[in-house]
N, C-alpha and C positions, 0 to 999 in steps of 0.2 A: 570325464565324468566329475562332478562337484564334490566328491568326498572332500569332509572337513574343512569346505568354505562356506563359512558361518555369514560373513559380513560383506557388505556392499564396499567396494573402493572408493566409489564418487569419483575416481580421476584424479588422486590424490596420494602424495606419499603419506607413508604411516605418521610420520611426526607432522605434518601438515594437516592431515585428517584429525589427530589428537589435539590439535590446537583449536581447530576448527569447533571441535565438539567442546571444549573447555569453554571457549568463548560463548558458543550457542548455551551451555548449561548455565552460565553466568547471568546471561540476560533472562534467561527463564526463572531464575533465582531472583532475580531483582524484579522483573516486571511481571512475573508470574503468567505468561503468556507471550510466545513468539509466534512469529509468520516467517515460513521458510518451504524449501521446496520437501515434496512428500517422501523422497528418499532420505534426505537429511532426519527429516522428522521421525521415520521409522528406525532409522539407526540411534538417533540421540534420546529414544524414549527409554530403552534398557539400563541404559547408562544413569539418566535421571532418576528412574525407579530406586536402583540400587544406591545411590547417594539419599534419596529421601528415607528408605529403609534405614540405612545407618543413623541418619539424623534421629529416628524413632528411639534407637536405642543409645546414644548419649555418652559411651563411654570415652575416654580419651583416645583410644586407638582409632575409633570411630571418627574424633573430630580430625586425626591425623591423616586418615584415609581419605576423608572428604576434603580436606585441604590441597589434596593433589588434584584433584578435578576444579573446585572452586577457589581459586587463588587468594581471593580478596577475603581478609578475614571480616569485615562487616557483612558480607554475605553469608561466610559460613555461621556467624553468630544468627543471621536471620532465619538461615534453614533450622538451625538446632532450636532455635526460640520461638519462631513464630508460625514457620512451614509444617515442621515436623509434628507439633501439638495438635494440628488438625486431623490428623491422620493416625491418632493412637488406635481408633477401634477397627480402621480399615486393613486388612491383611496384604493389600496390594492394589495396584490398579489406580495410581494416584493421577496419572494424566489422561488426556483424551487427545485423538487427530480429528479435526475437522476438517474434510477436503474441501478447497475452496475455488478448484477448477484451474484452468491453463491461464500462466502469466501471460501479459500482452506481447511482449518482447519476443519472447523464444519459443512460447507455447509449452514451458515446464509446467508440469502439475503443481501446483500450491497446497499448501494445507497451515492450520494453525495448530501448535501444541500447547495445550494449557493445562494448567492443574484443575482437577475435578470439583475440588472445593477450594473457591477463590474468594478473596477478600470482598472484590468489587461485585461477583455473582451476588454474594450471600446480601449485601447493602441492600435496602430498599430502594425502588426507583423514585426518582423527583417527580412532582405532579405535571410538571411540563412535558416530561418524556410521555407520562400516561396520554395526556391530550392528545398529542401529536401522533399516538398510534393508534387513535380510534376512541380512547377512553370517554371521552366528551367530544361533542362536534364543534368544530371551528366557528367563530362568528363570519357571517359573509362578507366578504371583501366588499368595499364601498367603491363604484367606479370613479375613476379621475374625470375632472371636467378638461374636455379637450379645448385647445385655444383656438382663438377665433381667426380667422383665416382673411388675410389682409386682401382689400379690394383689388382686382387686376388695373396694372397701367393702362392709360388711355391709348397710347398709338405704342405697340411693339416695335421694334425695329427687326426688318427679316433677317433671317440668319444667313442668307447669299444675295448677292445681288441680282438683278433681273439680268437678264441675257442681252439686253440691248445697251444694258450699262457698262457692259464688259469692255476691256480693252482688247483691239483686236490689230495684230500686225498681220503684215502681207511677206513675211520672207521668203514662203515658198510660192510660186506661181499655182493659181489654181485652189489653193486650199486657204483657209483662214483659220489661225491658231490664236489662240488665249495667251496673252502674255504673261511669263511667270516671272519674278525676281529672279535674278542669278543669286547663287550662293558664293560666299566668299571662302575661299579654302586657305 
């Protein structure tokens, strides 16, 4: 029975697993979006949600608690000053998991773990990207002129000599053989 077994072990020791989640959490705070396997994303999401909730409170104790998971002071500052204020009105659910499908090499199910309210997602799209997706039609391509072919040569040499021109040796009686040069060893 699985009583009291909350989390996945992911084939790692507890210290390795904790280090993995620290590194992924730091990448998530830095880039606001990471691509990882689906089980890792599902295990990282509760940790990241707790860290962001602590960031919303902003007390000294919360900063020290977050420092345990996000080692870099610059990233802790970004979490408390930039990321957490975006979620002041939201009671939870700061992250989303988007499934990507199986990975090419080993077939592991991949997913994107990203913040729901990201700066890049909120920024307006450039005009070039709108055109590429069908905002306005692209101009038709102009065909390239084909290079002119050269005139064929007057007399092309045959690839093989005709049978009459081949040398015939009579080493064996009764049969003619085509002579071939001997290879030196």
